[in-house]
gemmi code that builds the backbone of each chain (N, CA, C; Angstrom):
import gemmi

chains = {
    "A": [
        ("MET", (0.839, -1.213, 0.000), (0.000, 0.000, 0.000), (0.867, 1.254, 0.000)),
        ("GLU", (1.881, 1.246, 0.875), (2.773, 2.409, 0.936), (3.521, 2.597, -0.378)),
        ("ASN", (3.901, 1.463, -0.979), (4.592, 1.530, -2.269), (3.706, 2.167, -3.322)),
        ("LEU", (2.412, 1.798, -3.276), (1.451, 2.307, -4.251), (1.317, 3.825, -4.121)),
        ("ILE", (1.197, 4.281, -2.861), (1.080, 5.734, -2.626), (2.328, 6.449, -3.131)),
        ("GLY", (3.487, 5.832, -2.850), (4.751, 6.402, -3.314), (4.785, 6.508, -4.823)),
        ("LEU", (4.312, 5.460, -5.496), (4.317, 5.433, -6.957), (3.395, 6.509, -7.521)),
        ("ILE", (2.184, 6.595, -6.939), (1.217, 7.601, -7.406), (1.790, 8.999, -7.223)),
        ("PHE", (2.456, 9.210, -6.089), (3.047, 10.523, -5.805), (4.115, 10.865, -6.839)),
        ("THR", (4.960, 9.888, -7.131), (6.047, 10.128, -8.095), (5.490, 10.433, -9.484)),
        ("VAL", (4.521, 9.598, -9.922), (3.932, 9.803, -11.250), (3.229, 11.161, -11.300)),
        ("GLY", (2.518, 11.486, -10.216), (1.829, 12.778, -10.125), (2.797, 13.932, -10.260)),
        ("LEU", (3.918, 13.798, -9.570), (4.933, 14.858, -9.597), (5.481, 15.039, -11.004)),
        ("ILE", (5.697, 13.926, -11.700), (6.235, 13.992, -13.056), (5.237, 14.686, -13.983)),
        ("VAL", (3.929, 14.325, -13.836), (2.896, 14.904, -14.700), (2.777, 16.412, -14.449)),
        ("VAL", (2.721, 16.786, -13.155), (2.616, 18.214, -12.806), (3.844, 18.968, -13.313)),
        ("ALA", (5.018, 18.367, -13.091), (6.259, 19.007, -13.528), (6.263, 19.204, -15.035)),
        ("TYR", (5.695, 18.222, -15.781), (5.647, 18.329, -17.234), (4.828, 19.540, -17.668)),
        ("PHE", (3.596, 19.648, -17.117), (2.720, 20.726, -17.570), (3.206, 22.099, -17.118)),
        ("VAL", (3.629, 22.190, -15.862), (4.127, 23.487, -15.367), (5.404, 23.878, -16.113)),
        ("GLY", (6.308, 22.906, -16.279), (7.566, 23.158, -16.984), (7.329, 23.612, -18.412)),
        ("LYS", (6.377, 22.949, -19.089), (6.056, 23.274, -20.483), (5.500, 24.700, -20.596)),
        ("THR", (4.608, 25.056, -19.671), (4.004, 26.398, -19.700), (5.071, 27.463, -19.494)),
        ("ILE", (5.925, 27.250, -18.492), (6.983, 28.227, -18.199), (7.891, 28.375, -19.421)),
        ("GLU", (8.210, 27.217, -20.040), (9.130, 27.238, -21.173), (8.552, 28.017, -22.349)),
        ("ASN", (7.264, 27.743, -22.677), (6.639, 28.438, -23.810), (6.591, 29.938, -23.577)),
        ("ARG", (6.251, 30.308, -22.346), (6.158, 31.737, -22.013), (7.535, 32.397, -22.145)),
        ("HIS", (8.554, 31.663, -21.707), (9.907, 32.209, -21.777), (10.347, 32.409, -23.219)),
        ("PHE", (10.022, 31.430, -24.098), (10.404, 31.545, -25.504), (9.748, 32.752, -26.163)),
        ("GLU", (8.472, 33.013, -25.806), (7.768, 34.185, -26.346), (8.469, 35.471, -25.910)),
        ("ALA", (8.796, 35.530, -24.606), (9.463, 36.720, -24.056), (10.823, 36.921, -24.707)),
        ("LEU", (11.536, 35.818, -24.941), (12.866, 35.892, -25.559), (12.788, 36.501, -26.951)),
        ("LYS", (11.785, 36.040, -27.738), (11.635, 36.545, -29.105), (11.417, 38.046, -29.102)),
        ("ALA", (10.523, 38.500, -28.199), (10.210, 39.932, -28.131), (11.435, 40.745, -27.740)),
        ("ARG", (12.183, 40.236, -26.744), (13.336, 41.003, -26.260), (14.487, 40.976, -27.250)),
        ("GLU", (14.625, 39.877, -27.992), (15.700, 39.812, -28.983), (15.474, 40.821, -30.104)),
        ("ARG", (14.185, 41.085, -30.424), (13.886, 42.099, -31.440), (14.345, 43.483, -30.990)),
        ("GLU", (14.220, 43.753, -29.685), (14.629, 45.057, -29.149), (16.130, 45.298, -29.293)),
        ("PHE", (16.891, 44.208, -29.337), (18.351, 44.362, -29.347), (18.962, 44.160, -30.731)),
        ("LEU", (18.124, 44.261, -31.774), (18.631, 44.047, -33.127), (19.704, 45.066, -33.509)),
        ("ASP", (19.606, 46.266, -32.929), (20.568, 47.317, -33.262), (21.831, 47.239, -32.396)),
        ("LEU", (21.894, 46.240, -31.525), (23.083, 46.079, -30.678), (23.584, 44.644, -30.826)),
        ("PRO", (24.244, 44.350, -31.961), (24.633, 42.958, -32.209), (25.767, 42.504, -31.298)),
        ("SER", (25.755, 41.234, -30.922), (26.924, 40.701, -30.219), (27.656, 39.770, -31.166)),
        ("LEU", (28.917, 40.094, -31.417), (29.710, 39.368, -32.407), (30.769, 38.528, -31.716)),
        ("THR", (31.165, 37.434, -32.362), (32.232, 36.623, -31.787), (33.584, 37.051, -32.333)),
        ("THR", (33.570, 37.957, -33.305), (34.825, 38.404, -33.915), (35.434, 39.559, -33.127)),
        ("GLN", (36.717, 39.795, -33.392), (37.423, 40.816, -32.633), (37.675, 42.080, -33.454)),
        ("HIS", (37.747, 41.936, -34.770), (38.182, 43.073, -35.584), (37.138, 43.501, -36.616)),
        ("SER", (35.855, 43.362, -36.282), (34.810, 43.740, -37.230), (34.689, 45.251, -37.366)),
        ("TYR", (35.139, 45.960, -36.330), (35.074, 47.422, -36.386), (36.485, 47.995, -36.470)),
        ("ASP", (36.607, 49.096, -37.186), (37.888, 49.774, -37.306), (38.307, 50.315, -35.939)),
        ("GLU", (39.506, 49.954, -35.501), (39.963, 50.342, -34.160), (39.988, 51.849, -33.949)),
        ("GLU", (40.256, 52.571, -35.040), (40.326, 54.037, -34.928), (38.960, 54.632, -34.576)),
        ("GLY", (37.918, 53.948, -35.036), (36.567, 54.485, -34.854), (35.952, 54.174, -33.501)),
        ("ILE", (36.637, 53.364, -32.686), (36.061, 52.981, -31.399), (36.419, 54.017, -30.329)),
        ("GLN", (35.387, 54.581, -29.722), (35.584, 55.647, -28.733), (35.904, 55.094, -27.355)),
        ("ASP", (35.121, 54.101, -26.952), (35.172, 53.655, -25.557), (34.821, 52.170, -25.518)),
        ("CYS", (35.341, 51.455, -24.520), (35.012, 50.044, -24.425), (34.942, 49.614, -22.968)),
        ("ARG", (34.257, 48.509, -22.738), (34.100, 48.003, -21.374), (33.735, 46.523, -21.428)),
        ("LEU", (34.153, 45.795, -20.391), (33.792, 44.385, -20.290), (32.345, 44.271, -19.811)),
        ("VAL", (31.539, 43.458, -20.481), (30.161, 43.210, -20.030), (29.923, 41.708, -19.948)),
        ("TYR", (29.045, 41.293, -19.043), (28.739, 39.873, -18.949), (27.313, 39.656, -18.443)),
        ("GLY", (26.798, 38.481, -18.683), (25.471, 38.117, -18.206), (25.489, 36.650, -17.824)),
        ("ASN", (24.744, 36.294, -16.777), (24.743, 34.880, -16.393), (23.337, 34.381, -16.059)),
        ("VAL", (23.164, 33.078, -16.158), (21.892, 32.434, -15.825), (22.204, 31.095, -15.163)),
        ("VAL", (21.517, 30.802, -14.073), (21.587, 29.460, -13.488), (20.256, 28.787, -13.784)),
        ("ILE", (20.314, 27.613, -14.366), (19.076, 26.972, -14.785), (19.104, 25.494, -14.407)),
        ("SER", (17.922, 24.924, -14.204), (17.870, 23.497, -13.895), (16.745, 22.838, -14.673)),
        ("GLY", (16.869, 21.552, -14.885), (15.826, 20.794, -15.546), (14.704, 20.473, -14.571)),
        ("ASP", (13.601, 19.901, -15.041), (12.538, 19.481, -14.123), (12.495, 17.953, -14.047)),
        ("TYR", (11.619, 17.439, -13.185), (11.577, 15.989, -12.977), (11.187, 15.234, -14.238)),
        ("PHE", (10.280, 15.843, -15.035), (9.873, 15.185, -16.267), (11.061, 15.006, -17.207)),
        ("LYS", (11.829, 16.089, -17.336), (12.998, 16.046, -18.230), (14.026, 15.027, -17.749)),
        ("MET", (14.160, 14.957, -16.415), (15.126, 14.031, -15.837), (14.756, 12.583, -16.151)),
        ("VAL", (13.467, 12.254, -15.961), (13.001, 10.891, -16.207), (13.096, 10.561, -17.694)),
        ("LEU", (12.663, 11.529, -18.529), (12.710, 11.335, -19.976), (14.146, 11.112, -20.446)),
        ("ALA", (15.057, 11.926, -19.893), (16.466, 11.806, -20.277), (17.019, 10.448, -19.870)),
        ("ALA", (16.618, 9.978, -18.677), (17.090, 8.678, -18.196), (16.616, 7.561, -19.122)),
        ("LEU", (15.380, 7.702, -19.617), (14.843, 6.694, -20.542), (15.550, 6.755, -21.889)),
        ("LEU", (15.714, 7.998, -22.394), (16.304, 8.181, -23.722), (17.767, 7.766, -23.755)),
        ("LYS", (18.429, 7.918, -22.604), (19.844, 7.563, -22.532), (20.061, 6.099, -22.862)),
        ("PHE", (19.026, 5.293, -22.607), (19.088, 3.868, -22.877), (19.253, 3.604, -24.369)),
        ("PHE", (18.570, 4.448, -25.181), (18.616, 4.242, -26.626), (19.633, 5.140, -27.323)),
        ("GLY", (20.044, 6.194, -26.631), (20.944, 7.160, -27.262), (20.189, 8.133, -28.135)),
        ("GLY", (20.923, 9.040, -28.769), (20.288, 10.008, -29.661), (20.023, 11.334, -28.981)),
        ("ARG", (19.157, 12.115, -29.608), (18.897, 13.470, -29.112), (18.056, 13.456, -27.846)),
        ("ILE", (18.399, 14.344, -26.916), (17.575, 14.527, -25.732), (16.985, 15.924, -25.832)),
        ("VAL", (15.790, 15.986, -26.452), (15.204, 17.267, -26.864), (14.940, 18.185, -25.673)),
        ("GLY", (14.488, 17.619, -24.556), (14.153, 18.423, -23.381), (15.299, 19.280, -22.913)),
        ("TYR", (16.488, 18.694, -22.872), (17.651, 19.454, -22.404), (18.163, 20.417, -23.460)),
        ("GLU", (17.950, 20.057, -24.738), (18.367, 20.967, -25.815), (17.670, 22.311, -25.695)),
        ("SER", (16.343, 22.265, -25.508), (15.592, 23.519, -25.430), (15.928, 24.277, -24.158)),
        ("LEU", (16.201, 23.547, -23.100), (16.552, 24.181, -21.819), (17.844, 24.993, -21.945)),
        ("ILE", (18.861, 24.373, -22.533), (20.151, 25.049, -22.670), (20.047, 26.201, -23.654)),
        ("ASP", (19.258, 25.975, -24.708), (19.076, 27.018, -25.719), (18.507, 28.287, -25.096)),
        ("ARG", (17.449, 28.145, -24.313), (16.832, 29.370, -23.781), (17.672, 29.991, -22.672)),
        ("ALA", (18.424, 29.193, -21.945), (19.314, 29.744, -20.925), (20.391, 30.598, -21.573)),
        ("ARG", (20.926, 30.091, -22.691), (22.002, 30.811, -23.359), (21.495, 32.125, -23.952)),
        ("ARG", (20.289, 32.059, -24.533), (19.721, 33.279, -25.119), (19.419, 34.312, -24.044)),
        ("GLU", (18.941, 33.830, -22.894), (18.655, 34.734, -21.769), (19.940, 35.418, -21.290)),
        ("ALA", (21.015, 34.642, -21.202), (22.302, 35.200, -20.753), (22.801, 36.260, -21.729)),
        ("ILE", (22.647, 35.995, -23.038), (23.060, 36.984, -24.047), (22.272, 38.275, -23.863)),
        ("LEU", (20.953, 38.133, -23.630), (20.109, 39.315, -23.461), (20.528, 40.134, -22.250)),
        ("ARG", (20.913, 39.459, -21.181), (21.353, 40.180, -19.979), (22.639, 40.941, -20.233)),
        ("MET", (23.537, 40.297, -21.005), (24.777, 40.970, -21.346), (24.484, 42.193, -22.215)),
        ("GLN", (23.567, 42.025, -23.183), (23.221, 43.137, -24.073), (22.544, 44.269, -23.308)),
        ("ALA", (21.766, 43.931, -22.292), (21.115, 44.957, -21.473), (22.164, 45.791, -20.744)),
        ("GLU", (23.205, 45.107, -20.265), (24.297, 45.818, -19.591), (25.032, 46.711, -20.591)),
        ("ALA", (25.216, 46.197, -21.813), (25.892, 46.965, -22.854), (25.078, 48.204, -23.229)),
        ("ARG", (23.755, 48.054, -23.268), (22.891, 49.188, -23.611), (22.988, 50.285, -22.562)),
        ("GLN", (23.046, 49.865, -21.290), (23.189, 50.832, -20.196), (24.456, 51.657, -20.352)),
        ("PHE", (25.476, 51.012, -20.878), (26.766, 51.656, -21.105), (26.687, 52.578, -22.327)),
        ("GLY", (25.647, 52.369, -23.145), (25.491, 53.174, -24.356), (26.253, 52.619, -25.538)),
        ("ALA", (26.427, 51.290, -25.551), (27.249, 50.649, -26.575), (26.519, 50.512, -27.906)),
        ("ASP", (27.313, 50.362, -28.975), (26.765, 50.112, -30.305), (26.865, 48.642, -30.687)),
        ("ALA", (27.799, 47.937, -30.065), (27.968, 46.515, -30.360), (28.775, 45.854, -29.242)),
        ("VAL", (28.708, 44.522, -29.200), (29.546, 43.762, -28.279), (30.436, 42.869, -29.137)),
        ("ILE", (31.747, 42.967, -28.942), (32.653, 42.143, -29.755), (33.356, 41.095, -28.900)),
        ("ASN", (33.901, 40.097, -29.584), (34.627, 39.001, -28.941), (33.804, 38.325, -27.837)),
        ("THR", (32.561, 37.984, -28.163), (31.676, 37.345, -27.188), (32.069, 35.889, -26.984)),
        ("ARG", (32.138, 35.474, -25.725), (32.516, 34.093, -25.409), (31.498, 33.463, -24.460)),
        ("PHE", (31.341, 32.137, -24.603), (30.441, 31.378, -23.731), (31.241, 30.567, -22.728)),
        ("GLU", (30.631, 30.390, -21.567), (31.268, 29.576, -20.525), (30.126, 28.819, -19.848)),
        ("MET", (30.345, 27.555, -19.522), (29.276, 26.812, -18.867), (29.878, 25.926, -17.797)),
        ("SER", (29.246, 25.900, -16.621), (29.762, 25.020, -15.585), (28.611, 24.339, -14.862)),
        ("LYS", (28.850, 23.101, -14.495), (27.839, 22.331, -13.790), (27.914, 22.677, -12.312)),
        ("LEU", (26.770, 22.937, -11.706), (26.753, 23.350, -10.303), (26.184, 22.266, -9.394)),
        ("ASP", (25.928, 21.107, -9.941), (25.253, 20.067, -9.155), (25.969, 19.760, -7.848)),
        ("ALA", (27.279, 19.745, -7.926), (28.034, 19.397, -6.726), (27.916, 20.470, -5.656)),
        ("MET", (27.357, 21.627, -6.063), (27.189, 22.727, -5.119), (26.032, 22.437, -4.160)),
        ("THR", (25.141, 21.549, -4.538), (23.997, 21.229, -3.674), (23.986, 19.743, -3.358)),
        ("GLN", (23.191, 19.390, -2.371), (23.010, 17.978, -2.059), (22.157, 17.314, -3.140)),
        ("ASN", (21.363, 18.172, -3.771), (20.386, 17.762, -4.759), (21.081, 17.321, -6.053)),
        ("GLN", (21.147, 16.039, -6.292), (21.887, 15.544, -7.461), (20.973, 15.312, -8.659)),
        ("GLY", (19.682, 15.517, -8.446), (18.667, 15.042, -9.392), (18.655, 15.657, -10.765)),
        ("THR", (18.133, 16.886, -10.867), (17.652, 17.348, -12.156), (18.710, 18.002, -13.041)),
        ("GLY", (19.881, 18.250, -12.505), (20.920, 18.861, -13.342), (20.833, 20.366, -13.281)),
        ("MET", (21.820, 20.985, -12.668), (21.801, 22.442, -12.500), (23.098, 22.980, -13.067)),
        ("PHE", (23.009, 24.012, -13.907), (24.251, 24.556, -14.448), (24.173, 26.055, -14.650)),
        ("GLU", (25.341, 26.666, -14.697), (25.413, 28.103, -14.921), (25.945, 28.374, -16.308)),
        ("ILE", (25.314, 29.328, -16.992), (25.809, 29.755, -18.290), (26.247, 31.207, -18.174)),
        ("LEU", (27.461, 31.458, -18.627), (28.014, 32.811, -18.562), (28.362, 33.261, -19.978)),
        ("VAL", (27.982, 34.477, -20.311), (28.343, 35.062, -21.602), (29.082, 36.357, -21.319)),
        ("TYR", (30.233, 36.559, -21.957), (30.926, 37.828, -21.751), (31.574, 38.324, -23.023)),
        ("GLY", (31.759, 39.628, -23.081), (32.345, 40.235, -24.261), (32.741, 41.671, -23.985)),
        ("THR", (33.197, 42.362, -25.010), (33.607, 43.752, -24.865), (32.605, 44.661, -25.565)),
        ("ALA", (31.938, 45.505, -24.769), (30.989, 46.458, -25.343), (31.775, 47.648, -25.885)),
        ("ILE", (31.435, 48.084, -27.106), (32.173, 49.206, -27.700), (31.229, 50.311, -28.156)),
        ("LYS", (31.715, 51.534, -28.030), (31.008, 52.710, -28.568), (31.739, 53.128, -29.831)),
        ("VAL", (30.989, 53.243, -30.924), (31.602, 53.557, -32.209), (31.364, 55.029, -32.538)),
        ("ASN", (32.397, 55.631, -33.101), (32.326, 57.020, -33.502), (31.516, 57.141, -34.794)),
        ("HIS", (30.368, 57.779, -34.743), (29.555, 57.957, -35.950), (29.960, 59.268, -36.631)),
        ("GLY", (30.006, 59.210, -37.932), (30.234, 60.450, -38.662), (31.702, 60.776, -38.815)),
    ],
    "B": [
        ("MET", (39.694, 52.441, -14.520), (40.246, 51.153, -14.973), (39.428, 50.611, -16.147)),
        ("ILE", (40.120, 50.344, -17.258), (39.446, 49.809, -18.439), (39.599, 48.282, -18.439)),
        ("THR", (38.517, 47.575, -18.654), (38.628, 46.123, -18.794), (38.038, 45.708, -20.135)),
        ("THR", (38.750, 44.842, -20.846), (38.219, 44.350, -22.118), (38.449, 42.847, -22.238)),
        ("SER", (37.674, 42.216, -23.121), (37.876, 40.785, -23.359), (38.675, 40.574, -24.643)),
        ("ILE", (39.180, 41.665, -25.233), (39.986, 41.555, -26.450), (41.449, 41.856, -26.128)),
        ("GLU", (42.328, 41.631, -27.116), (43.755, 41.720, -26.834), (44.322, 43.127, -26.882)),
        ("SER", (43.455, 44.123, -26.919), (43.945, 45.494, -26.953), (42.902, 46.407, -26.322)),
        ("VAL", (43.261, 47.660, -26.166), (42.260, 48.672, -25.836), (42.084, 49.493, -27.102)),
        ("PRO", (40.948, 49.370, -27.778), (40.779, 49.999, -29.084), (41.112, 51.492, -29.061)),
        ("GLY", (41.908, 51.902, -30.015), (42.214, 53.321, -30.165), (43.317, 53.822, -29.242)),
        ("ARG", (43.826, 52.952, -28.373), (44.876, 53.413, -27.455), (46.074, 52.473, -27.519)),
        ("LYS", (47.261, 53.049, -27.336), (48.488, 52.271, -27.496), (48.947, 51.716, -26.149)),
        ("ILE", (49.347, 50.456, -26.148), (49.869, 49.849, -24.920), (51.327, 50.247, -24.767)),
        ("VAL", (51.664, 50.882, -23.634), (53.048, 51.328, -23.449), (53.824, 50.424, -22.501)),
        ("GLU", (53.110, 49.719, -21.622), (53.824, 48.832, -20.705), (52.951, 47.638, -20.329)),
        ("GLN", (53.607, 46.480, -20.140), (52.885, 45.267, -19.763), (53.291, 44.862, -18.353)),
        ("TYR", (52.312, 44.545, -17.525), (52.629, 44.181, -16.143), (52.382, 42.709, -15.838)),
        ("GLY", (51.930, 41.962, -16.820), (51.712, 40.531, -16.615), (50.332, 40.196, -16.070)),
        ("ILE", (50.191, 38.957, -15.656), (48.871, 38.430, -15.291), (48.398, 38.977, -13.937)),
        ("VAL", (47.141, 39.325, -13.861), (46.514, 39.666, -12.580), (45.266, 38.797, -12.455)),
        ("GLN", (44.973, 38.400, -11.233), (43.783, 37.560, -11.059), (43.073, 37.865, -9.754)),
        ("GLY", (41.801, 37.618, -9.740), (41.003, 37.782, -8.531), (40.043, 36.624, -8.438)),
        ("SER", (39.862, 36.100, -7.226), (38.927, 34.992, -7.115), (38.171, 35.074, -5.804)),
        ("THR", (37.062, 34.382, -5.726), (36.292, 34.323, -4.498), (35.641, 32.950, -4.398)),
        ("VAL", (35.606, 32.412, -3.193), (34.937, 31.126, -2.989), (33.649, 31.389, -2.235)),
        ("ARG", (32.549, 30.975, -2.809), (31.254, 31.239, -2.198), (30.512, 29.945, -1.912)),
        ("ALA", (29.820, 29.944, -0.790), (28.953, 28.822, -0.473), (27.506, 29.273, -0.643)),
        ("LYS", (26.672, 28.341, -0.950), (25.232, 28.633, -1.037), (24.708, 28.954, 0.354)),
        ("ASN", (23.570, 29.631, 0.397), (22.980, 29.802, 1.716), (21.707, 28.990, 1.820)),
        ("VAL", (21.372, 28.606, 3.033), (20.309, 27.621, 3.224), (18.987, 28.107, 2.649)),
        ("GLY", (18.676, 29.394, 2.857), (17.417, 29.951, 2.357), (17.316, 29.839, 0.851)),
        ("VAL", (18.388, 30.267, 0.175), (18.419, 30.206, -1.281), (18.286, 28.766, -1.749)),
        ("ASP", (18.959, 27.862, -1.017), (18.965, 26.465, -1.420), (17.585, 25.826, -1.299)),
        ("CYS", (16.816, 26.222, -0.264), (15.460, 25.686, -0.090), (14.582, 26.077, -1.264)),
        ("VAL", (14.626, 27.369, -1.635), (13.820, 27.858, -2.759), (14.248, 27.158, -4.041)),
        ("ALA", (15.576, 27.034, -4.229), (16.095, 26.379, -5.427), (15.626, 24.930, -5.485)),
        ("GLY", (15.561, 24.275, -4.334), (15.099, 22.891, -4.271), (13.687, 22.750, -4.790)),
        ("CYS", (12.826, 23.725, -4.437), (11.441, 23.702, -4.910), (11.383, 23.971, -6.407)),
        ("GLN", (12.163, 24.970, -6.846), (12.144, 25.323, -8.269), (12.700, 24.194, -9.120)),
        ("ASN", (13.585, 23.412, -8.535), (14.169, 22.267, -9.215), (13.106, 21.303, -9.717)),
        ("THR", (11.987, 21.235, -8.987), (10.896, 20.332, -9.363), (10.323, 20.696, -10.722)),
        ("PHE", (10.178, 22.009, -10.963), (9.530, 22.456, -12.191), (10.519, 22.932, -13.250)),
        ("GLY", (11.770, 23.042, -12.895), (12.774, 23.474, -13.852), (12.759, 24.973, -14.041)),
        ("GLY", (13.590, 25.441, -14.966), (13.654, 26.869, -15.236), (14.787, 27.534, -14.488)),
        ("GLU", (14.758, 28.859, -14.481), (15.865, 29.597, -13.889), (15.807, 29.572, -12.368)),
        ("LEU", (16.977, 29.469, -11.737), (17.084, 29.558, -10.285), (17.653, 30.938, -9.966)),
        ("LYS", (16.745, 31.887, -9.769), (17.150, 33.306, -9.671), (18.119, 33.546, -8.518)),
        ("GLY", (17.891, 32.853, -7.394), (18.754, 33.029, -6.219), (20.200, 32.716, -6.535)),
        ("TYR", (20.400, 31.629, -7.281), (21.760, 31.239, -7.640), (22.364, 32.169, -8.681)),
        ("SER", (21.524, 32.611, -9.640), (22.022, 33.552, -10.648), (22.597, 34.775, -9.972)),
        ("GLN", (21.841, 35.291, -8.984), (22.258, 36.483, -8.264), (23.534, 36.233, -7.461)),
        ("LEU", (23.543, 35.102, -6.767), (24.706, 34.731, -5.941), (25.982, 34.719, -6.781)),
        ("LEU", (25.896, 34.078, -7.951), (27.083, 33.956, -8.790), (27.466, 35.284, -9.434)),
        ("GLU", (26.444, 36.107, -9.712), (26.740, 37.415, -10.299), (27.491, 38.284, -9.304)),
        ("GLU", (27.027, 38.258, -8.051), (27.714, 39.028, -6.999), (29.143, 38.532, -6.815)),
        ("SER", (29.311, 37.212, -6.823), (30.651, 36.638, -6.668), (31.564, 37.088, -7.790)),
        ("ARG", (31.005, 37.128, -9.010), (31.825, 37.482, -10.161), (32.246, 38.947, -10.095)),
        ("ALA", (31.329, 39.794, -9.644), (31.654, 41.212, -9.482), (32.789, 41.379, -8.467)),
        ("GLU", (32.708, 40.588, -7.408), (33.738, 40.614, -6.358), (35.095, 40.164, -6.910)),
        ("ALA", (35.086, 39.078, -7.679), (36.325, 38.565, -8.267), (36.952, 39.600, -9.197)),
        ("LEU", (36.113, 40.252, -10.004), (36.601, 41.291, -10.914), (37.211, 42.449, -10.131)),
        ("ASP", (36.533, 42.829, -9.030), (37.027, 43.892, -8.163), (38.426, 43.592, -7.654)),
        ("ARG", (38.615, 42.359, -7.209), (39.917, 41.967, -6.660), (40.989, 41.976, -7.728)),
        ("MET", (40.592, 41.543, -8.942), (41.539, 41.559, -10.056), (41.963, 42.999, -10.347)),
        ("ILE", (40.999, 43.912, -10.356), (41.272, 45.324, -10.647), (42.164, 45.932, -9.561)),
        ("GLN", (41.904, 45.556, -8.314), (42.744, 46.031, -7.203), (44.202, 45.640, -7.421)),
        ("GLN", (44.386, 44.371, -7.821), (45.746, 43.879, -8.058), (46.419, 44.658, -9.181)),
        ("ALA", (45.640, 44.955, -10.220), (46.176, 45.705, -11.352), (46.568, 47.117, -10.926)),
        ("GLU", (45.737, 47.718, -10.069), (46.036, 49.065, -9.583), (47.337, 49.086, -8.783)),
        ("GLN", (47.538, 48.048, -7.968), (48.760, 47.952, -7.182), (50.006, 47.915, -8.060)),
        ("LYS", (49.852, 47.303, -9.243), (50.989, 47.218, -10.156), (51.187, 48.507, -10.937)),
        ("GLY", (50.232, 49.398, -10.835), (50.346, 50.667, -11.543), (49.721, 50.661, -12.925)),
        ("ALA", (48.881, 49.675, -13.198), (48.249, 49.576, -14.515), (46.996, 50.455, -14.563)),
        ("ASN", (46.575, 50.800, -15.780), (45.304, 51.507, -15.911), (44.304, 50.769, -16.800)),
        ("ALA", (44.663, 49.530, -17.188), (43.730, 48.711, -17.961), (44.050, 47.227, -17.770)),
        ("VAL", (43.029, 46.391, -17.869), (43.233, 44.944, -17.872), (42.636, 44.431, -19.168)),
        ("ILE", (43.482, 43.784, -19.987), (42.988, 43.305, -21.275), (42.874, 41.781, -21.283)),
        ("ASN", (42.119, 41.279, -22.266), (41.936, 39.835, -22.457), (41.437, 39.137, -21.176)),
        ("VAL", (40.423, 39.703, -20.555), (39.887, 39.134, -19.311), (39.137, 37.836, -19.601)),
        ("ARG", (39.405, 36.804, -18.786), (38.712, 35.523, -18.919), (38.128, 35.116, -17.562)),
        ("PHE", (37.073, 34.295, -17.612), (36.434, 33.832, -16.387), (36.545, 32.323, -16.251)),
        ("GLY", (36.521, 31.859, -15.011), (36.490, 30.417, -14.780), (35.664, 30.114, -13.546)),
        ("THR", (35.033, 28.956, -13.518), (34.269, 28.527, -12.347), (34.629, 27.092, -12.046)),
        ("SER", (34.869, 26.791, -10.777), (35.119, 25.395, -10.446), (34.544, 25.087, -9.076)),
        ("THR", (34.186, 23.831, -8.894), (33.619, 23.415, -7.625), (34.735, 22.941, -6.713)),
        ("ILE", (34.813, 23.540, -5.509), (35.883, 23.190, -4.576), (35.467, 21.960, -3.765)),
        ("THR", (34.419, 22.114, -2.995), (33.852, 20.971, -2.279), (32.358, 21.041, -2.483)),
        ("GLN", (31.661, 20.070, -1.988), (30.209, 20.113, -2.099), (29.697, 21.334, -1.341)),
        ("GLY", (28.991, 22.185, -2.022), (28.418, 23.352, -1.359), (29.201, 24.631, -1.554)),
        ("ALA", (30.353, 24.566, -2.218), (31.106, 25.794, -2.430), (31.736, 25.800, -3.824)),
        ("SER", (31.726, 26.950, -4.465), (32.389, 27.009, -5.768), (33.258, 28.253, -5.859)),
        ("GLU", (34.305, 28.149, -6.656), (35.227, 29.252, -6.820), (34.955, 29.959, -8.132)),
        ("ILE", (34.900, 31.275, -8.071), (34.754, 32.095, -9.267), (36.082, 32.807, -9.474)),
        ("LEU", (36.618, 32.702, -10.674), (37.932, 33.266, -10.968), (37.829, 34.240, -12.143)),
        ("ALA", (38.508, 35.361, -12.034), (38.635, 36.289, -13.160), (40.115, 36.601, -13.323)),
        ("TYR", (40.622, 36.537, -14.564), (42.030, 36.851, -14.772), (42.250, 37.570, -16.098)),
        ("GLY", (43.331, 38.297, -16.166), (43.626, 39.047, -17.381), (45.052, 39.572, -17.345)),
        ("THR", (45.400, 40.393, -18.325), (46.735, 40.965, -18.397), (46.666, 42.457, -18.079)),
        ("ALA", (47.430, 42.857, -17.054), (47.456, 44.267, -16.671), (48.408, 45.023, -17.586)),
        ("VAL", (47.940, 46.143, -18.113), (48.779, 46.948, -19.010), (48.609, 48.433, -18.711)),
        ("LEU", (49.549, 49.209, -19.217), (49.440, 50.667, -19.129), (49.159, 51.181, -20.538)),
        ("VAL", (48.079, 51.904, -20.710), (47.767, 52.456, -22.037), (47.825, 53.980, -22.002)),
        ("GLN", (48.063, 54.541, -23.179), (48.162, 56.002, -23.270), (46.785, 56.645, -23.206)),
    ],
}
model = gemmi.Model(1)
for chain_id, residues in chains.items():
    chain = gemmi.Chain(chain_id)
    for i, (resn, *xyz) in enumerate(residues, 1):
        res = gemmi.Residue()
        res.name, res.seqid = resn, gemmi.SeqId(i, " ")
        for name, pos in zip(("N", "CA", "C"), xyz):
            atom = gemmi.Atom()
            atom.name, atom.element = name, gemmi.Element(name[0])
            atom.pos, atom.b_iso = gemmi.Position(*pos), 0.0
            res.add_atom(atom)
        chain.add_residue(res)
    model.add_chain(chain)
structure = gemmi.Structure()
structure.add_model(model)
structure.setup_entities()
């Protein structure tokens, strides 16, 4: 009987986590699209020499970070999929939106500085699971950093 | 103090190099933040408490790096890089390092 209650609780948690996780994710993707449109005039480039050095007035280091974790549904799904190999779609979308969010935060900092572009943008990612007792769902930090530059117009 | 992630300070000439400067900080999670994160872990998504914690740590590490550069007499740190590593369970180190230089 106790086992049955435990099983129902676990399955319930997975189902709830799926629907809540899905809703949060969809809402986040919508918000990301809207905010990315706002930053079209402030591109972040991975190159270092796209702008003429003479034309650059001012520069500063900018960065943005996000700590994100998977949900129970994704964890169970990943455990199942690992058996067969191949793509683990749940984690792909999770990392994708975390990275885009981090870029947006960096761009927001660059805008505050009054920048025209961010050059030499780099990604960094570290697993934080060992930071908690909680080994379950996978927790990681994504860091994006680059050099915000002000370009001399005219 | 100018900090950049590129190998120069655009538009300015490097007149002297002072070598590597670094700043780091080791931070532990706090119980309150960890409880909230534990709940959010169920549904996934961003863990705002941790994002903030790590951002503050990184600002601190950068500050220490800049202090070291100032001691050497530099006015800019170029090619800044970041690193994160887990020291023990419950604590992680945030590192910032770069090259201290004097620019005109």
